[in-house]
N, C-alpha and C positions, 0 to 999 in steps of 0.2 A: 550683510552676511546672514543667511538663514540658519536654522538649527542644524541642518545636515552639513553645512559648510563648517560650522563650529565643531561638531563631532569629528569631522574628517581632520580638521586642524589639530584638535587635541590628540587624536590617534597618531597623527604624524609626529607630534612632539613626544609622545610616549615611546615611539620607535627610536627617535633620536636619542632619548635618555638612555634607552637600553644599549644602543650602539656605543654611546660615549662611555657608559659605565664599563662595557666590555673592553673598550680601547684603553681605559685608565687602569684596568687590571693587568695589563701586559707588563712583564718583568722590567723592561727597559723604558717604559713610558715616562717616568719621572726624571730621567736623565736629560731629557730635552726640556729645559725650564720654560722656554718661550711657548712651545706647543702645549705643555701641561697647564700653564697659566691660562692660555686661551681656552682650553677644554674645560677647566674648572669654572671659568667665567660663563661659558656657554651653558654648562650643566646647571649652574645656579639660575640663570635666566629662564631656561626651559622648565625647571622645577617650580619656579615662582608663577609660571603660567599654568602648569598642569595641576599642581597640588590643590589650589582653591576649587577647581572643578571636581576633583576627587573627593574633597571634603563635602561639597554640596551633594554629590551623587550618593555618598554614604548616608548623609542626613535624609535624603529622599527615600532611600531604602528603609531606613528606620521608621519614618513616618508611614510608609506604605504598610509595613508590618502592623503598626498601631491601628491603622484604618481597618485592616482585616480583623483584628481582635475586637474592635468596637462594634463590628457588625453582629457579633453574637453575644454581646454583654451590655451592661447599662451604659448610658451615654453621659455620665458625669464628667468625663475627660474631653468631651467634644469641643468645648469652648477653648480649652488649652491647646488642643490639637489644631484647631482652626488658626489660632494665633501663630503656632509654629509653622503652619503652611504659608501664612502671609509673610512671615520672616524669611522663609526659604525662597519664596517668589521674589522678594526684594533683593536677596543675595544673587539670585540667578540674573535678574535684570542688570545689576551692577557688573556682573561678570560678562554678560552679553555686550554691555556698553564698552567694556575694556577691549573687546575684539575689534572695535573701531580704531583702536590705537595700536596698530600692528606694523607701522612703518619702522624703518631701521632705528631712528633716533627718538621715537616717541617716549621711551622710558627715561630719557636723559633729563638732566637739569635744563632750565631755560634761561637764556640771556635776553631780557626784555628791555627795549629802549623806547622812550616816549619823547617826542620832539614837538615843540610848539610850532604852529603854522601861522596862517593869517589870523590876525586878531589882537596883536600887541600884548599888553598886560593881561587882557582878558584870556588870551590863549595860553599865557604862562600859568595863569591860575587854573585853567582847565587841565594842564599837565599835572599840577599838584593834586587835583581831584582824582584824576585817573590813577596816579601813583597810589593814593590812598585806597582806591577801589581794588587794585590788583594786590596790594598788601593784605587787605582784608580777605580777599579770595584765597591767597596763599595761607593765611592763618586758619581758615576754615578747612583746608585740606592738610593742615599740619606740615606745611612746607616752611622752610627757612628762607628768609630774604636778606639780601646783602647789597647795599648800594655801592656800586663800583665807581661810578662817576656822576657828578651832578654839577650843573651850571644854573645858578639862581637868576631869576629875572631882575631887571633893573629896578623895578618898583615893587613887584610882588610876584609870588609864584615861582615857577621853574622853567627855564628855557629848554633844557633837555636833561634827561636822567637815564642812566643805565643800571639795571638791577639784575643780580643773579638770584634766581629762584630755584632752590634745591629741594628735590623730592621726586619720588617715583611718578612718572608720567607728567611731570611739570611741563615739558615741551609739548607732549601730545595734546594736552588740554589747551595750552596758551597759544599754540600755533594758529588757533581759530581767531585770535584777536588781531592778527596782522592786517594792517590797513589804516584807513583814515576814519577818525571818530569826530563827529560833529555835535556841537553843543549849542542849543538855543535857549537863552534865558534873559531876564532883566539883569543887566550888569551892575554889580555892587560898586564898580569903579566909575560909573556914569552918574554924575550929579543930577542929570535930567531923567534918570530911571528909564532909559530907552532899552529896547530889546536888541541884543547883540548875538551874532552867530560867530562861533569860533571853531577852529579845526586843530587837531593834533594828529600826528602819524605815530602808529605803534608798530614796531618791528620786533620780531621774535625769532631767535635762532637757537639751535641746541648747543649746549656745552659739549664739546667733543671729547671722547675718550682718548687716552694716549696712543691707542693702537690704530687710530685713524691717520692715514698717511697724507700729510699736507707738507709739500716741499716749499719752503720759503728761503730764498737766498738772502744772506746778510746784505749783499750789495744792492738789493731791491728795497731795503728798508731805510726810512729816514726817522730818526728818533729825536724827539724834542722833549726837554724837561722844563717844567714851570712850577710855580708855587700853587699849592692846593688852595681852592677857594671855598670848599664846603666845610661843614662841621666836622671836627676831628680832634686828634690829640694835640699835644703841646707843639708839635713840629709844624702844624698847619699854618700857612702864611709866614713862616720863618725860614724854610728851606725849600730848595727846588726839588721836591720829592715826587711830584706828579709827573707822569710820563704819557706822551702821545706818540704812537707809532703809525707811520703812514707807509702803505705798500705802494711804491711808486708806479709799477706797471698797471695796477687797477685803480689807483686813487683811493682805495679803501683805507680807513683809519680806525684806530681804537685807542681809547685813553683810560687811565686809571689813576685815581688820587686817594683811594680809601685805605690802601695798605700802609704798613708801618714804615717801610723803607722804599727807596727808589728802585732797588732790585726787585722787591716783591711787586711793586706797581708795574714794572716792566714785564715781568713774567705773566701777570694777569692780563695786561693789555695785549701781549703777544698771543695768548690763548684765545682771546676774543677776536683778534684780527684773523687768526687762522680759521676760526669758525665762520667768519664773514666771507673769507676767500672761498672756503668749501661751499658755502651757500651760493655764492655767485657762480661758481663752476657748475653747480647743480642746475641753476636757472638757465645757464647757457645751453646745457644739454637738453633741458626741457623745451626751450625755444626752438632748438634745431629739430626736435621730434615734431613739434607742432607745425613748423614750416614744412616738414617733410610730408605730413598728412593733410596739409592745407587747412589747419584749424586756426581760428583766431582767438587769441587769449586777451581778455580784458585787462588793461593795465590799471593799477591802483594809483590814482593821482588825486591832487586836490580837486574837490568837487565831485569825486566818485566815491563818496564815503561808504563804508561798510555798515555803519550804524549811526543812528541819530538819537540824541538825548534831548528831549524837549521839556523844559521846565516852565515855559510860558508861551502861549496863553493857556496851555493845558499840560497835563503830565503824561508823558509816554516815552518809552525807549523802544526803538524798532530796529531790527537787523534787516537791511535791505537785500541781503543775499538769500535769506530764508523766509522773510516776511513774518518771522516770529516777533511778537511785541508784548509789552506789559505796561500797565499804568502805575505799577509799584516802583517808582523811581528811587525811593529811599532804599529799598531792598537791593536794587542793582548797585547803587553807589556805595553800599556797605559790603560789596563783594559778591552779591548773589547773581552771578552771571552763568551759572552752570547750565541753565535751560538754554541760553543762547549758544553756548559751546556745543551742547548735545545736539541741538537742532542743526547746527552747521555741519558737524561731523557726520551725522546721519545722512544729510543731503549729499555730501561729498561721496560717501560710500555708495549711495544709490546711483549716483551719476557714473561712478567708476564701474559698478556692476552692469549698468546699461551699456556702457561703451565696450565692455568685453564680450557682450553677447553677440 
């Protein structure tokens, strides 16, 4: 998205704000509670997109006036002015990057699942390492994390884990992580110190708002209860509070064991299941469009990893979709994946722009 497109988008949003404000001033507007709630939510979302640009533009105007003053006076304030300009440029870059996150659910919370693949105990340990990486990433963005479901490995690590990551644009950022992640290192579980290759799959779906219409019939659901296996309160391993819900027509399932009661676990699992069903329906529509236009979409499978993390015989993390790479493995494993996400989102945006021309 170039500058002219950004300006056009902001102008459109301003017009929408004006129209909504006019609509909300109508005498009988608030009598329709459902419609008024929708309008308030939409207005809040539009203002959160427009107001940062308005603040930046106001700051730009102030700095422009200062620049005009400095032309005819001493230059003692030049250094401070340059710092302010650099700060403004950084703010503009962040706002421009946010324009890449313009899909319907990009602002939503993210439901992130990590599943061990080939590699046994080594792969389970890789899941725990990725969980730490994404937790650190979330902390750096001031997001909240909450483990919904976890299954520990038999010897070490984690077989699979589902985490709710709460924060603005959490899904928009983390959707770039969907795919297979490959680890190459000297295994700490191998007495002979041999090099091992492990795989895990990462799946990311948005947490859906209540107004998203997903119809799920009770007759299509199979609900199983079992005892929680992860860390938790006093009821863990003593009552059948954990819940797994399976959608029979699609075979999709979701489970939760982290809440305080079976009812709460059921509600959380149902919310995740609905999100997965919605994601599946979206993929079906996308595949129909691709078939219609004769395009071939590459599937994400074991062996077609999106990113490789090499700890031996050299240090490197490389994203195979963008070719972006770094040798600072420690930074990446501490949650420093912003550059990888940015490179991927920019490439997707460029490809979309090319296809629409």
